[in-house]
C-alpha positions as CSV (number, residue, x, y, z in Angstrom):
1,X,153.4,138.5,88.1
2,X,152.1,141.2,89.2
3,X,153.3,141.3,93.2
4,X,156.6,141.0,91.1
5,X,155.8,143.6,88.4
6,X,154.7,145.9,91.7
7,X,157.9,145.3,93.0
8,X,159.4,146.6,90.6
9,X,157.5,150.1,90.8
10,X,159.6,151.7,93.4
11,X,163.2,151.4,91.7
12,X,161.8,152.2,87.8
13,X,159.8,155.4,89.2
14,X,163.4,156.5,90.8
15,X,165.2,155.6,88.0
16,X,163.0,157.7,85.6
17,X,162.6,161.0,88.8
18,X,166.6,160.9,88.6
19,X,167.4,160.6,85.3
20,X,167.7,164.1,84.5
21,X,165.4,163.3,81.0
22,X,162.3,165.7,81.3
23,X,160.4,162.9,79.1
24,X,161.5,160.3,81.5
25,X,160.8,162.5,84.6
26,X,157.3,163.2,83.6
27,X,156.8,159.8,82.8
28,X,158.4,158.4,86.3
29,X,155.7,160.9,88.0
30,X,153.0,159.3,87.1
31,X,153.9,156.4,87.8
32,X,151.9,154.7,91.4
33,X,153.7,152.4,93.4
34,X,150.8,150.4,94.7
35,X,153.0,150.4,98.1
36,X,149.8,148.9,100.1
37,X,148.4,146.4,97.3
38,X,152.0,145.2,96.9
39,X,152.4,144.7,100.6
40,X,149.1,142.6,101.1
41,X,149.9,140.6,98.3
42,X,152.8,139.5,99.7
43,X,151.0,138.8,102.8
44,X,148.5,136.5,101.3
45,X,150.5,134.9,98.5
46,X,153.4,131.9,98.7
47,X,156.5,133.8,97.8
48,X,156.3,130.9,94.5
49,X,152.9,130.1,94.4
50,X,151.1,127.5,92.2
51,X,149.8,128.8,89.5
52,X,146.3,128.2,90.1
53,X,143.8,127.4,93.0
54,X,143.7,123.7,93.0
55,X,147.1,122.4,91.7
56,X,149.2,123.7,94.8
57,X,149.0,125.8,97.6
58,X,148.8,129.8,96.7
59,X,147.4,131.2,100.4
60,X,150.8,132.1,102.3
61,X,151.1,130.8,105.5
62,X,149.8,132.4,108.6
63,X,146.9,134.3,106.7
64,X,144.2,131.9,108.2
65,X,144.8,129.7,111.2
66,X,141.9,126.9,110.2
67,X,143.7,126.4,107.0
68,X,147.3,126.1,108.5
69,X,145.6,123.7,111.2
70,X,144.1,121.6,108.0
71,X,147.4,121.8,105.7
72,X,149.1,120.0,109.0
73,X,146.4,117.7,109.1
74,X,146.8,116.6,105.2
75,X,150.6,116.4,104.8
76,X,151.4,115.3,108.3
77,X,148.4,112.9,108.7
78,X,150.4,109.7,109.4
79,X,152.4,111.3,111.5
80,X,149.4,112.6,113.9
81,X,148.3,109.0,113.4
82,X,151.4,107.5,115.0
83,X,151.5,110.1,117.8
84,X,148.4,109.5,118.8
85,X,149.1,104.8,118.3
86,X,152.4,106.1,120.5
87,X,150.2,108.1,122.7
88,X,147.9,105.4,123.5
89,X,150.0,102.8,123.8
90,X,152.3,104.4,126.4
91,X,148.6,104.8,129.1
92,X,147.4,101.5,128.2
93,X,150.6,99.7,128.2
94,X,149.4,97.4,125.5
95,X,152.8,97.4,123.0
96,X,150.9,95.4,120.3
97,X,148.6,98.5,119.6
98,X,148.2,100.0,116.0
99,X,146.0,101.8,114.3
100,X,144.5,100.8,110.5
101,X,141.8,102.1,108.4
102,X,139.3,100.4,106.4
103,X,136.3,101.1,104.1
104,X,133.6,100.3,106.6
105,X,135.0,101.7,110.3
106,X,137.5,103.6,108.8
107,X,140.3,104.4,111.1
108,X,140.7,102.2,114.1
109,X,142.6,100.9,117.5
110,X,143.4,97.0,117.3
111,X,143.9,95.2,120.5
112,X,144.9,91.4,120.7
113,X,142.9,89.7,123.2
114,X,145.8,89.4,125.3
115,X,145.5,92.5,125.9
116,X,142.0,93.6,125.5
117,X,141.5,93.6,129.6
118,X,143.7,97.0,129.3
119,X,141.2,98.6,127.3
120,X,140.0,101.8,128.9
121,X,136.4,102.5,129.5
122,X,136.0,105.5,126.7
123,X,136.9,103.5,124.0
124,X,134.0,102.1,122.2
125,X,133.9,98.4,120.5
126,X,133.1,98.3,117.1
127,X,134.3,95.0,115.7
128,X,135.4,91.3,117.5
129,X,137.6,88.9,115.8
130,X,138.9,85.3,116.6
131,X,142.4,87.3,118.5
132,X,141.5,90.8,118.5
133,X,139.2,93.5,118.9
134,X,138.9,97.0,117.2
135,X,137.5,99.9,119.1
136,X,137.2,103.7,118.2
137,X,137.1,106.9,119.6
138,X,135.9,110.5,119.5
139,X,139.8,111.8,119.0
140,X,140.5,109.0,116.6
141,X,137.4,109.6,113.6
142,X,137.7,113.7,114.4
143,X,140.7,113.5,112.7
144,X,138.9,111.1,110.4
145,X,137.3,113.7,109.7
146,X,140.0,116.2,109.1
147,X,141.9,114.0,107.6
148,X,139.8,112.6,104.9
149,X,137.9,116.1,104.5
150,X,141.0,118.3,104.6
151,X,141.5,118.8,101.0
152,X,138.2,119.9,100.3
153,X,138.3,122.1,103.1
154,X,141.8,123.7,101.8
155,X,140.4,124.3,98.1
156,X,137.1,126.2,99.5
157,X,139.3,127.9,101.7
158,X,141.9,128.9,99.2
159,X,139.0,129.7,97.4
160,X,137.6,132.2,99.5
161,X,140.8,133.5,100.6
162,X,141.2,133.9,97.0
163,X,138.4,135.8,95.8
164,X,139.5,138.5,99.2
165,X,142.6,139.5,97.4
166,X,140.9,139.3,93.6
167,X,138.7,141.8,95.4
168,X,141.4,144.0,96.6
169,X,142.9,143.7,93.1
170,X,140.4,145.2,91.3
171,X,139.7,148.0,93.5
172,X,143.4,149.2,91.6
173,X,142.7,148.0,88.3
174,X,143.1,151.4,87.1
175,X,145.9,152.7,88.5
176,X,147.6,149.3,87.3
177,X,146.6,149.8,83.9
178,X,148.0,153.4,84.0
179,X,151.6,151.4,84.8
180,X,150.7,148.9,82.2
181,X,150.8,152.1,79.9
182,X,153.3,153.7,80.9
183,X,155.8,151.0,81.5
184,X,155.0,149.6,77.9
185,X,156.0,153.1,76.7
186,X,158.7,153.0,78.7
187,X,160.3,149.6,77.7
188,X,159.5,151.2,74.0
189,X,162.2,153.9,74.3
190,X,164.7,151.5,76.4
191,X,164.2,149.3,73.5
192,X,164.9,152.3,70.9
193,X,168.0,153.3,72.8
194,X,169.2,150.1,72.8
195,X,169.1,149.8,69.5
196,X,170.3,152.9,68.4
197,X,173.6,152.4,70.8
198,X,174.4,148.5,69.5
199,X,173.7,149.5,65.7
200,X,174.7,153.1,65.5
201,X,171.3,154.4,64.1
202,X,171.1,158.2,63.7
203,X,168.9,160.5,65.1
204,X,166.4,161.8,62.3
205,X,165.1,165.4,61.3
206,X,161.7,165.6,60.7
207,X,160.6,169.1,59.6
208,X,157.6,171.0,58.2
209,X,159.3,170.0,54.0
210,X,158.2,167.7,52.0
211,X,161.2,165.9,50.9
212,X,162.6,162.6,51.7
213,X,166.9,162.5,52.3
214,X,167.9,159.4,53.6
215,X,172.1,159.3,53.9
216,X,174.0,155.4,53.8
217,X,170.2,153.9,54.5
218,X,170.0,150.3,55.5
219,X,167.9,147.8,56.6
220,X,167.0,147.1,60.1
221,X,166.3,143.3,60.1
222,X,168.4,142.4,56.8
223,X,171.6,143.8,58.6
224,X,170.8,142.2,62.0
225,X,170.9,138.9,59.8
226,X,173.9,139.7,58.1
227,X,176.6,137.2,58.5
228,X,179.4,137.5,61.0
229,X,182.2,139.8,58.9
230,X,179.8,140.9,56.6
231,X,178.4,144.6,56.4
232,X,174.9,145.6,54.7
233,X,176.0,147.7,51.7
234,X,174.3,151.2,53.0
235,X,172.4,153.5,50.1
236,X,171.5,156.9,49.6
237,X,167.8,158.3,48.6
238,X,166.2,161.4,48.0
239,X,162.3,162.1,47.1
240,X,160.5,165.8,47.3
241,X,157.6,166.9,45.4
242,X,159.5,168.8,43.3
243,X,162.5,167.1,41.0
244,X,162.3,163.3,41.7
245,X,158.9,163.0,43.2
246,X,158.8,159.2,41.2
247,X,162.3,156.6,41.1
248,X,161.7,154.3,38.4
249,X,163.8,151.3,39.9
250,X,165.1,148.8,38.0
251,X,167.8,146.4,38.5
252,X,168.1,142.1,38.2
253,X,166.5,139.6,40.5
254,X,167.8,139.2,44.0
255,X,169.9,142.4,43.4
256,X,167.8,143.9,46.2
257,X,165.1,146.5,44.8
258,X,162.2,144.8,47.1
259,X,164.5,145.0,50.1
260,X,165.8,149.1,49.8
261,X,162.0,149.9,49.1
262,X,160.9,148.2,52.5
263,X,164.0,150.1,54.6
264,X,162.9,153.0,53.2
265,X,159.5,152.5,54.6
266,X,161.2,151.3,57.5
267,X,163.2,154.1,58.3
268,X,160.3,156.7,57.5
269,X,157.9,154.8,60.0
270,X,160.8,154.5,63.1
271,X,161.8,158.0,62.3
272,X,158.0,159.1,63.1
273,X,158.1,156.7,66.0
274,X,160.5,158.8,67.9
275,X,163.6,155.9,66.9
276,X,167.1,156.4,65.7
277,X,167.0,154.8,62.3
278,X,169.3,152.7,60.4
279,X,171.2,155.3,58.5
280,X,174.2,157.3,58.6
281,X,171.7,160.9,58.6
282,X,168.1,161.5,57.9
283,X,165.7,164.5,57.0
284,X,162.4,164.1,56.4
285,X,159.0,165.8,56.3
286,X,156.1,164.4,57.8
287,X,154.7,161.5,56.3
288,X,150.9,160.9,56.8
289,X,150.6,157.2,54.7
290,X,153.0,155.0,54.2
291,X,151.3,153.3,51.1
292,X,153.2,149.2,50.2
293,X,152.1,146.8,47.5
294,X,155.0,144.8,47.9
295,X,155.0,140.9,46.8
296,X,152.1,138.6,45.6
297,X,149.5,136.3,47.1
298,X,145.6,135.4,46.0
299,X,142.6,135.5,48.2
300,X,141.0,132.0,47.2
301,X,138.4,132.5,49.9
302,X,137.0,135.7,47.8
303,X,137.8,133.8,44.5
304,X,140.4,137.0,43.8
305,X,143.6,136.3,41.8
306,X,147.1,137.0,42.6
307,X,146.7,140.0,39.9
308,X,143.0,140.9,41.3
309,X,144.9,141.5,44.6
310,X,147.5,143.4,43.1
311,X,145.1,145.8,40.9
312,X,142.7,146.2,44.1
313,X,145.6,147.1,46.4
314,X,147.1,149.6,43.7
315,X,143.6,151.7,43.3
316,X,142.9,151.8,47.6
317,X,146.6,153.4,47.0
318,X,145.7,155.8,44.7
319,X,142.5,156.8,45.6
320,X,144.0,157.6,48.9
321,X,147.2,159.5,48.1
322,X,148.0,163.2,49.4
323,X,151.2,165.2,49.2
324,X,152.5,163.4,52.3
325,X,152.1,160.0,51.4
326,X,155.3,157.9,50.8
327,X,153.9,155.1,47.8
328,X,156.2,151.9,47.6
329,X,155.2,149.4,44.3
330,X,157.0,146.3,44.2
331,X,156.3,144.6,40.4
332,X,152.9,146.0,40.0
333,X,151.4,144.4,36.7
334,X,153.7,141.0,37.0
335,X,150.4,138.6,37.0
336,X,149.2,139.6,34.1
337,X,150.3,139.7,30.6
338,X,153.4,141.6,29.6
339,X,151.8,143.9,27.3
340,X,149.0,144.7,29.7
341,X,150.8,144.5,32.5
342,X,153.6,147.4,31.5
343,X,150.5,149.2,30.2
344,X,149.1,149.1,33.5
345,X,152.5,150.3,34.9
346,X,153.1,152.6,32.7
347,X,149.4,154.5,33.2
348,X,149.9,154.5,37.0
349,X,153.7,156.4,36.8
350,X,152.1,158.6,34.5
351,X,148.9,159.1,36.9
352,X,150.8,159.4,40.1
353,X,153.6,161.9,38.1
354,X,150.4,164.1,36.6
355,X,147.9,164.1,39.4
356,X,146.4,167.5,39.6
357,X,146.5,167.6,43.4
358,X,148.9,165.4,44.9
359,X,152.3,164.7,44.2
360,X,152.8,161.6,46.4
361,X,156.8,160.8,46.9
362,X,156.8,157.0,44.8
363,X,159.4,154.5,44.7
364,X,158.3,152.0,41.5
365,X,160.3,149.0,41.5
366,X,160.2,146.8,37.7
367,X,160.9,144.3,35.7
368,X,159.5,145.9,32.9
369,X,162.6,148.6,31.2
370,X,160.4,150.2,29.1
371,X,159.3,152.3,31.9
372,X,163.0,153.7,32.1
373,X,161.2,155.7,28.8
374,X,159.1,157.8,31.2
375,X,162.0,160.0,32.5
376,X,162.6,161.7,29.7
377,X,158.4,162.6,29.0
378,X,158.2,163.3,33.0
379,X,160.7,165.8,34.6
380,X,160.0,164.5,38.6
381,X,160.2,160.5,37.2
382,X,164.2,159.5,37.5
383,X,165.7,156.2,36.5
384,X,168.2,154.4,39.3
385,X,169.0,150.6,39.3
386,X,170.5,148.1,42.1
387,X,174.2,147.6,40.2
388,X,175.5,144.3,39.6
389,X,178.7,142.7,38.2
390,X,179.1,140.4,35.4
391,X,182.5,138.0,35.5
392,X,182.1,135.1,32.9
393,X,178.6,134.4,33.2
394,X,178.5,134.8,36.6
395,X,176.8,137.6,38.0
396,X,178.3,139.3,41.4
397,X,175.3,141.5,43.3
398,X,176.8,144.8,44.3
399,X,173.9,145.8,46.3
400,X,174.5,149.6,45.8
401,X,171.8,152.0,44.2
402,X,173.1,153.9,41.0
403,X,171.5,156.6,38.7
404,X,170.3,155.7,35.3
405,X,168.0,152.8,34.4
406,X,169.1,149.3,33.5
407,X,167.8,147.1,30.7
408,X,168.8,143.7,32.1
409,X,167.6,141.7,34.5
410,X,169.4,138.6,34.9
411,X,166.7,136.4,35.1
412,X,168.9,132.7,33.8
413,X,171.7,133.9,35.9
414,X,169.7,133.7,39.2
415,X,168.0,130.4,37.7
416,X,171.5,129.3,37.2
417,X,172.0,129.8,41.2
418,X,168.7,127.9,42.2
419,X,169.9,125.2,40.9
420,X,168.2,124.7,37.4
421,X,168.5,121.2,35.3
422,X,171.4,122.7,32.9
423,X,169.1,121.6,29.8
424,X,166.8,123.9,31.1
425,X,168.8,126.9,31.0
426,X,170.8,126.6,28.1
427,X,167.4,126.3,26.4
428,X,166.3,129.7,28.4
429,X,169.6,131.2,26.8
430,X,168.9,129.4,23.1
431,X,165.3,131.1,23.5
432,X,166.2,134.3,25.1
433,X,168.8,135.3,22.2
434,X,166.2,134.4,19.0
435,X,163.9,136.8,21.2
436,X,166.2,139.2,21.5
437,X,167.2,138.8,17.6
438,X,163.5,139.1,16.7
439,X,163.2,142.6,19.0
440,X,166.3,144.3,17.3
441,X,164.9,143.3,14.6
442,X,161.8,144.6,15.2
443,X,163.2,148.3,15.9
444,X,164.6,148.3,12.9
445,X,162.0,147.8,10.5
446,X,159.9,144.9,9.5
447,X,159.0,142.3,12.7
448,X,161.1,139.0,12.0
449,X,159.1,136.5,13.9
450,X,161.4,133.2,12.6
451,X,165.2,132.7,13.4
452,X,167.6,131.4,10.8
453,X,166.9,128.3,12.0
454,X,163.4,128.1,11.2
455,X,162.0,128.3,14.6
456,X,159.1,129.8,14.2
457,X,158.6,132.1,17.3
458,X,155.1,133.6,17.2
459,X,152.1,131.8,18.8
460,X,150.2,130.5,15.4
461,X,152.1,129.1,13.1
462,X,151.8,130.6,9.7
463,X,150.4,126.9,8.0
464,X,147.8,127.1,10.5
465,X,144.6,126.0,8.0
466,X,142.2,129.1,9.9
467,X,144.8,131.6,9.3
468,X,145.6,130.7,6.2
469,X,141.7,130.5,5.2
470,X,141.0,133.8,7.2
471,X,143.7,135.3,5.1
472,X,142.3,134.5,1.5
473,X,139.0,135.5,2.6
474,X,140.3,138.8,3.4
475,X,142.1,139.3,0.4
476,X,138.9,138.5,-1.9
477,X,136.8,140.8,0.4
478,X,135.4,143.7,-1.3
479,X,135.5,146.5,2.0
480,X,134.2,149.4,-0.1
481,X,131.1,147.9,-1.1
482,X,130.2,146.6,2.6
483,X,127.6,148.8,4.8
484,X,128.9,149.3,8.3
485,X,126.5,146.7,9.8
486,X,128.5,144.2,7.1
487,X,131.7,145.0,7.8
488,X,130.5,144.6,12.1
489,X,129.6,141.7,11.4
490,X,132.3,140.2,9.4
491,X,134.6,141.3,11.7
492,X,132.5,140.0,14.9
493,X,132.5,136.1,13.0
494,X,136.3,136.2,12.6
495,X,136.5,136.8,16.3
496,X,134.5,134.3,17.3
497,X,136.6,131.6,14.8
498,X,140.2,133.0,16.5
499,X,138.3,132.3,19.8
500,X,138.4,136.3,20.7
């Protein structure tokens, strides 16, 4: 791989120098072709070497004469022995001569008794049989040693020669690493260029301001995974420190709120890495930090619940803000009770808006529709929503970002789409109507926790004996005669009895 890579250095360098682009010319001028190392590797290594020493040949033919001879012996040992057998048979006239092998004598020449008078004087007799005799020669023993030890010697020689090759490479490591650094930069730029051409990305404009203005922004990953013929719905988005610092983003489940948050972060990040971005137009000030609190996960190893992890991460964000930060918060507070979660979410938005030193640009996606009221209280908080269309109890996701907040999450519709049992969906719709009716009555005046069918929606039943006893006790209590300490003791006792 290294040799192949070095072989590409010269054409890549030429391409950069001939590009006419100052950044590419500068990059190309820093590339070292490593010509001597490339030629050395080409000369020393096979064109297709084994992956490692001992798993096949690595060193090229002609580099070392001893290695070449050992390979010839190891690969062609039988042919060499057959040649010796044929030659000796022709010299001695012993037509039945054959070379065999056993573990005691190794390789030997076997001659039948009818031809033993033809055996030359330099042959050494090793064994006499009933019908034949066995001989060895110096040449045969020499080849035996070579054949039997060839593989071991080949491995040792290749390791030695490969070590020499490694030493040559080590001397060029700084140059190779610098080439790798330049090529990785070139590879990144080439990837940016291909994306920009194929996906119709735009060139972002970066300035010294603090605004973020995106026209027809798209999510680069989701867009590439869209089914054929279906286009990604692009959206405009604008954030600044003066008029629209915080966007409260509402909308149904699956409408695309989280996708909008993610695409905003990706566009900002891609722009500052030097890439074109998936949008029609982008103008933005430099962003120093992109903070995200998206998704839900716990940390079992540390005993941290999903909500605890969410709070820890959000706290980290709030402690490290600046006026150039981009903050993306998705459904903060969903991991606890409704009122606790909504209170925390409300307070976070207020903190971001009222921070005395920093006005961090913020996208806050939520299902707490009560947060839409923040727009009336804070002048830099604006409500936006991802629109849908409801047709015959079905919802069509339009994916379009529109001005204003919404108060319907269509959660039951999504449950139906997910294949929930019909009875579960029907039951959910019935309970939702009861809760909405109760909520509507509560806004007008007296709370109503019992619906027209007499179904109790409170967590406590009115006929609960404990509640009745506490109610009666409170009625009989003369608070004017209680000292502060007695009142405190009574209150503590009541909380204990209620399990609070």
